[in-house]
Structures are given as structure tokens and as C-alpha cells.
N, C-alpha and C positions, 0 to 999 in steps of 0.2 A: 427684357422689361419694357413696358409701353413708356414712351418718353417723347421728348421734343428737342429741336434745335433752338439755339438762341445765340445772342451776342452779349457779352459781358460789358455793362456800362460803367461800372465803377463801384465804389463803396460808400455807404453812409450809415447812418444809425436811425433807429426808430424807438419809440416807447411803447412798451406793452401796457395792457390793461391795468396792471398792478404798479406802474410807474417804473419799471426797470428799463434801463437804455440796453438795446440789443444791436451790436454791430451786424450790418447786413450787406450782402452783394446783390445789387440791382442787375437783373438780366431781362433783356428784351426777348421774350420766349414766344416764338412763332409770330403770326400764324404760318404753319407749315402745309404744304399743298401734297396730297398723295399722288405720287408720280407712277407707282408700280404697286400691284398687290401680289405678294408671293403666297402660293398655296402648296400645300403638301402634295397634291396630286400632280401639280406641274412641276414644282421647283424642288420638292423634297422637304420643304420647311415653311412654316407661316411666318410672314413679316410684312411690313410695309415699308416702302421706299419713300422717304419724305424729303422735300426740297424746302430750303430756307433762303430768303433774300432774293435779289434780282441780278441776273447777269446779262450783259449787253449781247445783242445777237451778233455783232461784229467779232466777239471774242469766242463764238462757238465753233467746234469743230463740225465737219460735215456729218459724221454720225449723230452727234448731239443735236444738231439742227434737224435732222431727219426725226429723231426721236420725239422732240418737242412738237413738231408739225404733226406727227401721228397722234399724240395725246392731246393736242390742241391746248397746251398750257404754256404760261410764261416761263422762259427759262430761268432755273434757279441757280443761285451761286454755290450753294453747298448741298450735296446729296448724302444722306445716311439711311441705313436700314435699321428699324426697330422691331424687335421680336415681342411675343406675347400680347400684341393687339388682337382683338377679336376681329379677324380679318373679314368675317361675314358682314360686318356693319359698315364696311368701308368700300368705297370704289374709286377708280381714278378720277381726279378732279376734286374730291372732297378737300375741305380745309379743316385742320385740327388746330384748335387755339389753346391759349394758356389755361383756360378753365377746366382742363382734364386734371389740374393740380388743386388740392384744397389746403387751407391752412392746417398746419401739423403734420402733413405728409413728411416722411423720411425719403430723401432723394439722394442719388448719386450723381455727382457732376464731374464730367470728363473734359478736360481741356488740355491745350499745349502750354506747358509751363514756360515761364520767361526765360529766353536765352540769355546767358550770362557771358558767353564767348569762352575762350580758352582760360581756364583758371589753375592755379596751383593748388597742392594738396591741402593746405591750410584752409582755403575758401572752400574747396570742392568736398573734402572728407573731414575737415575739423581737426586736422593734425596740429600738434603743439609745436611744431618746429624742432630743429636739433638742439637749440639751446644758446649759451652764451657765447661770446666771441673770444674765448680763451684759446690759448696755443695757435694763434694765428688764423682763427676761423672768421675771417672778415665778412665772408659773403654766405654763410651757412645758416643764418637765422630761420629762413622760411623753406629750407630744403627738406625733401622727404626722408633722407637718410639711406640706409643700406636697403636694397631691393632683392637681393638674392645671395645664394653662396657662390663659392668659386669651384671647388673640385666636384662636388655633388650637390644639386643636380646640374650645375653648370648652365642654368637658364633661369628665367624669371617666370613664375608660374602665371598662368592665365587668371585674370580677375584681380592681380595685384593693384591695390589703390594707388594711382598715380595721378599727375596732372592730366588734364584733358578738357574737352569741350563740356561745358556745364549748362543744364536746363535744355529747353527746346525739345522736350519730349513729352509723350501722351502721359498725363498724370490724372488720377481719380481720386476725389474726396468723397468718402462714403459716409452715410449717416447725417447729411446735412438737413436741417429742418426748414420747412417753408413756413415764413413768418407772416407774409402778406402777399395776396394775389390782387393785381388791378387789371381786370379783364379789358377795361375800355382802353387801356394803354398797352396792352400785351406785355405787362411787366410782372416779374416774378421776384420776390424778395426772400433770399435764402440766408439763414443765420451763418455768420462767419465768412472766411475767405474762400474763394474758388480759384483754381488754377487759370493762368492765362494773364495776358496783359489786357489792358482796356480795348475795347472793340474786337477781341478775339472771339472766335465761334467755340461754343461749349455744347456738349450733350447733357440733358438733364433726364434722368430715368428714375422712375418710381420703384 
């Protein structure tokens, strides 16, 4: 799907024309530079490689430095490929801005969810805990309980819900509605929450 890269700035609320208050996430969307054009003839698929943000030259590896010198573009902080663009309309060096979106568009927003560290089963999976402190159970309130059998199968099944690291994984919210577009400030206002912490990078796809 055609889309752009952006930076989540935070949440606020706006009024609609009929006076309703709508919670929105403000995303600084683009401008994104076209760094490479993938074609079916050469690469086997059609896509655009877009770059967002700025990266200092001292932080570039030698192959990256050579690539940016070749295309004569400023180094980008983040690179992603987006399919379903009409690649015939674009060339390396073009800039794509937030105005590819219009109010009312349904978009899919992908970001890295907030990392919450190592969490127990109640926080991670919504377990209810073992129960009261009867019969000497002084430290079992938030425990997961039994996790397997003894004689058969004598192991814990893969996928058993247990404590572990929570969040910090790619998450997608589909069907979010574009409430407002502010092209002069490269801002996109999307209804509701989107994954990630403030200033994290997100992908917005139509």
C-alpha cells in the first residue's frame, strides 16, 4: 500500500464540524525522499524506498556513505519500502509529502509498542492470580499456578502463557481515520491512539 514514514508527536483532541470532540494522534508525516525505485524488470516487484529524517554523516557506515554520494541525497535516519505506488511517476530524489492523504481516508499505522520490561502473568496476560492466602499461601497471590503435567507429557507445551518481556514489538492498528491534514506543518491527525511512544517512528499506509 502507498504510505509514508512519520514521527508520533503525541495526542490531543479536536472538534468536528458538528461539535463532537474527537481524540487524535498527531503524526509528523514526511516529507520523505525517494532513495530508490524498485521495478518488476530489475527487482521482481514494484516499490519505492523512502527515507525520513536526517542522519549525521559521521554515523554512516562506508557502504551507506557511498550510496548517498551516488544518489546525491542527504542521509536519512530511517529507510522503508512501500509497495503499490505508481513507480512510473517517481524518480530518485523526488519528495513525497503528507498531502497524499485526505480527510476521511482509512489508514493502517504500524509502530513499535511501548516496552514494559519483564512482567508477570497478571500484567502480561490478564491472569487472575491463584487466589487467597489460605493454607499458608503467603506468596502465591500473583503466581501463574500449574504449568504442566508430571507423568505425561512431562514437559511444558510451547506457547504456554507465562511471565516475560512485554511490549517493544511491531504492532499495527488498522482502520484508523484521518481527521485532519495540515500540509504546511507536515502534520497528520489520526483518530484514536497509535502504537509507540512519543517521538517514535511509525509507518502510515493507505
